[in-house]
N, C-alpha and C positions, 0 to 999 in steps of 0.2 A: 946372081945379079938381077936376072929377070925377075926372080921371086921377090926380091927386095923392091924392085920398081913397081910391081903390082900392088904391093902393100901400100906404098906411098901414095899411088894414084887413088886407091880406095879411100884412104883416110882424107884426102883432099876433097873428094866428091861428097863424102858425108858431111864435111864441115860446111860446104856450100849449101847443101840441102837443108841443113839445119838452120842456117842463117837466113835463107830465103823463106823457108816454111814458117819460121817463127813470126815473121812480120804479119802475114795474113791473120794468123791466130790472134796476135796481139791487137791488130786493127779491129777484128771482129769483136774481140773482148772489149776494146775501147768503145766501139760503137754501142755494144750492149750496155756498157756502163753509162755512156752518154744518154742512151734511150731511157735507161733506168732512172738516170738523174732527171731527164725531162719529164718522165712519167711521175717521178716523185715530186718534182717541182709542180707539175700540173695538178697532181693530187693535193699537194700542200696548198696551192692557190685556190683549188676548188673547194677544199674543206672549209676554209674560213667563210667563203660565200655561202656554202651550204649551212654552216653553223649559224651565220647571221640570219639566213632565211628561216632556219628552224626556230631561232630565237625570236625573230620577228613574228613568225607564225604562232610561236608559243605566247609571245606578248599580246598578239592580236586576240588569241583565244582567251588569254587571261583578262584582257580588257573587255572582251565580249562577256566573259563570265562576271567580271566586276561590274559591268554596266547592267547586267541582268539582276544583280543583287538588289539595287534600289527598287526595281520593279517588284521583286518578290517582297521586299521590305514594305514597299508602298501598299502592296496587296494585303500584307499582314496588318499594316496600320489601318487600312480601310476596313478590313474584317473586324479588327479590334475596335475601331471607332463605331462600326455598325453595331457590334455587340454591346458597347458602352451605351450607345443611343437607345438600343432595345432595352437594356437593363434600366436606364434612366426612365424611359417611357413606362416600363412595367412598374418601376418603383413609384412614379407619379400616379399611375392608375391605382396602384395598391393603396397609396397614401390617401387618394381621393375617396376610395371605397372605405378605408378605415377611419377617415376623418369623422369626428363626432358631429352630431347635428348642431346647427347654430343655436346658441343660447337664446331663449325667449327673453324679450325685454318687457318688464313690468314697470310701469310708471305708477307711483303711489302719491296720492294727494292727501295730506293730513288736513282735513277741512278747516276752514276759517283761519283766523289769526288774532293776535292780541287786540289790535285796534281795527274796528270796521272802517270801511271806506264807503261813504254814502253817495258818492258820485254814481252816475248811471252809465250803463252800457247796453247795447242791443241784446235782446233775448236770444237772438241767433244771427248769423251772418246776413246783413242787409235788412234786418227786422226794424220796424218802426216802433215796436214796443220796447221799452227800456226797463231795466231792473237795477237795483243797488249792486254795485260791483262786488262787495264782499262784506259779510257781517262777522261778528266775533262769536256767534253761536249761543247755545244755551249753557246752563251750568247745573252742577249737581247740588241738590239741597242737603243730601246726606253725606256724600263723599267730599264735598267742598271743592271738587275739581271743576275748572272751566272746561267746556267742551273742546276748545282748541288745544288745551293741554292733554286731555285724554286722547284726542285724535293723533297727536304726534307720538305719544307713548306707544300706541298700537301700531302706527305706521312703521316705527323703527323695529318693533318686534317682528312684524311681518317680513320686513326687509331681511332681517337676520336669518329667518327660517328659509326664505326663498333662495338666498344666496348659498346657504348650505346645500340646497337641493339643485344648485347649478344654474339658477336664473341670474340674469342681469337686472339690476334694480336701479331706478332713478327716482329720487325724492323731489317733489315740487318744492318743499320747504323742509329745513331741519332746525329752524328756530321759530320763535313766536313773533319776533319783531320784523315782519315783512309786510309788503303791500303788493299783493298779487291778486288781481281780479279773477273771477271765475272763468271768464273767457280766456284770460291770459294763461290760466292753469291748463285749460284744454289745449291751447296752442303749443305749450311746452310738450305735451304728450304727442301731439300731431307731428311736430318737427323732429321729435326723437324717433318717430316710427314705432311707437309702442305696439306690442302684440296684445296688451291688455292695459287698460287704464282703470285703476282702483281708487275710488274717492271715499275715504273713511270719515264717517260722521257718527254722531249720537243724536237721539231723538228727544223731543220734549212735547208734553201735552198738558192742557189745562185739566185734564182728567188724570189724577194720580194713580188710578187703577190700571191704566193702559200699560202694557209691558210687552216685551218680545222684540225680536229682530226682524229686519226687513231689508230688501234691496230694491233699487230703482233703476229703470232704463227708459229709453224713448219708446214711443208707440210705433207701430208698423206704418203709420201714415205721417210720421214726422216730416215737416216740410224741408228740413235741412240735411238729415242723414238717415232717412228711412232704410237705406240699403244696409246699414249696420245693425238694424233691429234684430235679425236672427242671431248674430254673434253676441250682441249685448244682452239679449234675453237669455241665451244659453249660459253666459258668464254669470249673470245675476242669479239664475236658478241653481247653478252649481255651488256658488258661494253660500246662498241661503240654506241649502240642504246641509252642507258640511259644517257651517258655523252653528246651525241649530243642533246638529248631532254632537259637536264638540263641547258645547256649553250646556246643553239641556234646555236652552231658552225656547220660548214659543216661536215657531216659524210663522210669521204673519203673512207676508205675500211678496211677490215681485210687483211693485207698483209701476205701471207704465204711464208715463206722463211726458208732455212736451213743454213743461213750465220751468225746466231747470236749465239755466244758462250754461253751466258747466258740462251739460250733456249735449245741448244743441250745437255747440261749437266744435264738438269732437269729430274727428275723421278716422278714429280708431274705435274698436270695441270698448265699451265703458260700462261701469256699474257703480252706483253710489251705494255704499254699505252702511246701513243704519244699525249699529251694534246693540242698541238697547235704549230704554227710556230713562234719562237722568231725572225725569220728573216722578218716577216711581221709586219710592224709598228703598224697597228691597233690591230692586235691580240696580239702582244707583250705588248702593252699598257694595254690591258685587263688582260693579264696574270700577270701583276704587281699589280693588285688591289685585295684587300682581298675579295671583293664581288664576283668577278669572280672566284677566287680560291675556295671559298666556294661552288660555283655552280659546279665546276669540281669535288671537293671532294664528293659532294652529288651524282653526276652522277655516279662516280666510285662505290660508296657504293651501289647505287641502282642496278647497273649492277651485282655486286657480289650477292646481294639478288636474283635477277632474275635468275642468273645462278644456284644457289643451288635449287631454287624452281623448275626450269625446270628439273634438275637432279633427283629430287624426284618424278616427275610425271611418 
């Protein structure tokens, strides 16, 4: 009996210990789980904030990088713009250096006209001396050409040659039926800013034996344009030499005179070119042929070339 009683008591104590001891363990475990839940909740709550901060930081960095791109792009644009400006500047300088020299302007006056104008005009600007405005010129006894006709034929031939050589050419007249005085012809050349003014004529004399070519310019003491004497003299000499060489005609002289209205009114280098004597039967016959006319035109053009070449030296 005693043995049975001991066993019963032992089993009852074990049951109590187990039931009391389980509660603390369970409480500790519950506490741990609650703490874990709080930590987890805390972690969960803190992570979104951390993620937002990281995202904000990331966005801030991205915005910073994005904002810096225009600066870099602007810098590249400025560099590109500078390069383009430099290129354009270099191109402009190269273009200026490569640009051909400005064309020389030659004004050509085919002397005279079909009908003369007997009215008077001053010999020079402000002059009290008066001369006939313009005459119809002489005529060929053998060729049958009027001087005003021959002059225009030659003027047009000279123009064609000069233009082929790169000159700009202005004709005072291109028909015979005009009324332009000698002073007015000079004024046309002045207003055009001619680099050279060539006045084409043919000569005549009471002596049929006289022949050859001649050029005319002002004297060094001309009261109206003496400052142009050196250029006009050089122009006249160059044309006389080249025209004589081209045609084989006698080179008479450069006649310096202040009696020519069409010279005295000039403000540009000028030369009157007397291509030959229409009063000389042999020379007049030549003047009437196209072959000789071509020689004259070539010689005048060569003289103009020579004049400008000498002026540039």
